[in-house]
N, C-alpha and C positions, 0 to 999 in steps of 0.2 A: 504494500500500500504506500502510495506517495504521501509526502507531508501535506499536500493540498487536500487529498482525499481524506486523510486523517483529520485535518482541520474541519472539513465540512461535516464529517461524522460526529465530531465533538460538539460542534455548534448545534446540530440537529438533536443530539442527546440532551443538551442543555435546555432546548425548547421543550423537549418531552418531559424533562424534570419539572419545569415550570407548570406544565399542564397537570402533572401528577399532584403538585402542591395545590393548585386551584381546585382540582376535583376532590382532593382530600378535605379541603376547607368546606366545599359544598356538602360533602357527605357528613362531616361533623356538625355543621351548622344547621343541617336539615334533620338532625337527630337520628341519623342512619348509621352511626358508628357501631351499633350493636345490631344492625339489620340482619347479620348472620351471627349466631351465637357461638359458632365454632370456627376453626381455622385449620388449614387454608381453604377448605370447602365451605359450603353453605348448607347447613342442616344435613351434612353428610354427603353432599353432591358437589360436583364441579361447577354447576350452574344453580341459580336460585330456583326453588321449587315452583312449578307453574301448574301442573295438573292437579286435579282434585285428590288423586291418590297420593301423590308425593307431598302435597300440602297437609293432608290428614296424617300421614306418617310422621312428618316433621313436627306437627303440633303435638302428637303423642309422645315423641321422643324429647321434646323441649316444651313442656307445658307452661313454664314460666316465661317463655319467649315465643308466643305464637307467630306464625309467618305473617309478615307484612311485605307483600310482594314488591311494592315500590321501594321500600328501604333496603330490602335484600338485594335487589338489582343494582341500586346505587353503590352499595358496598362491594358487590362482586365486580362491577365495571371498574371501580377504583383499584381493586386487586389485580385485575387483568392488565390495566395500564401500568401499575407499579411493577408487575412482573415483566412487562415489555421493557421498562426502563432498566431493570436488572440485567436482562439479556443484552441490551444495547451497551451497557457499561462493561459487561463481560467481553463483548465483541471488541470494544475499545482496547481493553487490556491485552487481549490475545493479539490484536493487530500491532499494538505497541511492542510487545515482546518479540513477535516474529520479525518486525522490521526495525529493531533497535539499532542495527548497524547503519540504517539510513538516517539516523539522527532523531528517531521518534522517542518521546519520553516514556519511561516505564514506571517511575516512582508514583506520580499522581494517579495514573490509571490503576495501579495496584492498590493504592490507598482507597480509591473509589470502590473497588470490588469489596474490600473489607467493610467499607462504610455502608454499602447497599445490603450486605449480608446482615449487618447489625440492624439496619432499618427494617428488614424483614422480621427479625426477632422482636423488635419493638412493635411492629404491626400485629404480630401474634399476641404479644402481651397486652396490647391495647384491648383486644377482645377477651382473652382469657382472664385478665384482671379487671374486667368490667369498667373500662375507660377510667382507670386510675389517673388522676390529674398529672402526677409526676411522669407517668409513662406517656400520656398523650402529649405533654409539653416536650418531652425528649424526642418523641417521634416527629413533631414539627421541627424541632431544632435539627434533627438529622436530615430531614428533607431540605431545609434551607442550606445546610452545610454541603450537601451533595450538589445542589444547584450552584453554590458559590465556587466550589472546586472545579466543576465542569466549565463554568464561565471563565475562571482564571486560566484553565488549560486551553480554552478556545482563544483567549487573548494572547497567550504565550505562543501559539502556533501562527496566528495571522498578524498580530500587532496592528489591528485596524485603526487604532488611534494615532499611530505614528510616534516618533520619538519626541519627548518634551524638550523644550529649549529654555524654559524660564529659569531665571537665576534663583537659587535657593530652593530647588525642587526637593532636595533631601529633607530639608526642614519641614516643608509643607507636607511631604509624604508621611512624616511622623504624625502630624495632626490628622491626616486622612486615615491613618491606621487607627488612631484613637476614635475617630468618628465611626469607623467600621465596627469597633468594639462596642460603642454606645448603641448603635443600631441593632447589633446582634443581641445585646442585653434587653433592648426594648421589645424585640421580637419574642424573646423568651417570656418577658412579662406579659405580652399580648397573648401568648399561648396559655400561660397560667390563668389569665383572666377568662379566656374562652373555656378552658377545660373545667374551671370551677363555676361556670355559668354566672360570671360576675359582670358581664358586659352591660346588663341592664340594672345593676345595683343602684345606679343613678340614672334617672330618665330626664334630666334637665341639664342645661349647659349655659354658663360655666359653673353654676352652683349645683347643689345636690341636696335632695331631701327637703324640699320646701324652702329653698333660698339660702341654705347653709353653705358656707364655703368649706367647712371642715366638720362634717357631721360625725356622730359616734362611729368609731371604727375599731375593729379588733385585729391588729396587725399580727399578733402572735398566732392566733388560730388561722388567720388568712394565709400566712406564709409558713405553716407547718408542712414541710415537703413530704415527709414520710407518713403515709396514712395506712390504716389497717387493711390487710388483704381480705378478699372474700366479700367486701362491701360493694354493692351496686352504686357506682358514682354517676350514673346517667341522671341528668337534670340537677346534679349537685347535692351536697349534703351539708354545706356550710350555712350558718345562720346569717341574717342580714348584716350585722356589724362586720363580720369577717369578709363577706363579699364586697361590702363598701370599702374596706381597707384595700383590697386588691384593685378595685376600680380606681380609687384615688391614687394609688401608686402608679398605675398605668397612665393616668392623666399627667402626673408630675413628670414621669419619665418621658412622655411625649413632649412636654414643654421643654425639658432639658435638651432632648434630641433636636427639636425644631430650632432652638436658638443656636446650638452648636453647628448643625449642618448648614444653616443659613450663613453664619459667619464664615465657615469653611468654603462654601460655594462662592461667596463674594470674593474671598481671598484668592481662590483659583482663577476667577474671572479677571480680577484686577491685575494679577501678577503675570497672566499669560493671555492678553486680550485676543490673540489670534491663534492660540495653540490648542492642543487637544484637551488640556486641563480646563481651559475656559469653556469649551463646548460641553464637557461633562458637568461643569459647574452650573450651566444653564439647565441641563437635564435634571440635576439634583434639585434645583429650586422648583422646577415644574412638578417633579414627582412628589416632593415634600408638600407643596401646596395642595396637590390632589389628595395626598394621604391625610392631611389635616382635615380637609373638607369631608372626606369619607368617614373619618372618625367621629366628627361632630354629628354628621347625618345619622350614623349608627345610634347615637344616643337619643337625639330628639325625635327620630322617626321610629324608634323602638326596634332596632336591629332588622331592617328589611334584608332578606336573604341575598339578593344581588349585590347590595351595597356591602354587606358583611364579607362576602366572597371577594369582592373587588378590593376591600381593605387588606385582605391577606395578600392579594396580588400586588398591591401598592408597597407593602412591606418587602416583598421579594424584589421588586424593581428598585427600591431604595437601596437594598443590600447590593444588588448588582451594579448600581451606579457608583457606589463607594468602592467596590472591588475594582471597577474600571478606573476610578481616579487613582487608587493606590498603584495599579499597574501602569498607568500613563505617567506617573511620576518616578518610575524606575527604569530609566533608559539603559541601553547597553553601554558598555565602556566605550569611550571615544576610539574610533578606528577598529573596534572589534566587530567582525562579521556576525550577523544575527544567525543563530542556530535554530532552525525550526523546531527542534525537539526539546529546547530548553524548557524546564518546568521548575 
């Protein structure tokens, strides 16, 4: 496989990873995460039960989880797509190892194989541990990490942004890395909010619970990460003060990220008015504005499904934009030829 073909396959796999994340958000937010009570099949089958006979047998085998065909099919389609992503990543790794003498990277594709295997385990535990919030949040984090690594690998193959020329790129890159860490932390906080069903703990903005800026909140219970096993966590088990604490933390995190990313984007634009970092800076501002609007709409409109799914997509795009900025601020050494397989 040529470096160009490998680059195209990597980019296509990154797009597939984004689709898996969006579909996973749709499944979770439409309360279909336990649409199939077993794993990897659905009520003991490779497809969701559809006939009267298979539905009756499934209901008898799982009386606590009677078949809901719509939710079962949502879950299974997500599993099929996630399985396709796993196969695509395996194909990447095999192609990289077979053509490593042509300069193709092997480290990141191998890491991706390990990551996707762990993701599959998290997907299994999400079902078998009854959507335990810590597992669900880790599953989201793994999906985002897979997407970020795939995008980084894509950039390293093609360098579509070109080489940056702004002075002080190394210093700005450190700030971009910090921004990437902050966004990753906010994504984790968003996953914790969603998995604990705390998105509607406050249904007004910018205040909460009847005009209060800081209502009663239980941060200890809200951020107890290890919860008992065997408990059904679907629709949440926390009381109102704990959910309120999670929601408030997510709002504060969003404010911190918004301020930081805005300053970072403006710095990139001002210091490289005609360079790649500047273009990414404008993208950052646009995605950030969209993400803030979606977040506020989720609250005041009481979590409409399309907006909630789009909010997950916005988080992914914000993550990819920062990965792109970090990459654009890391030029090759002066005079050194670019190696397509560098990772």
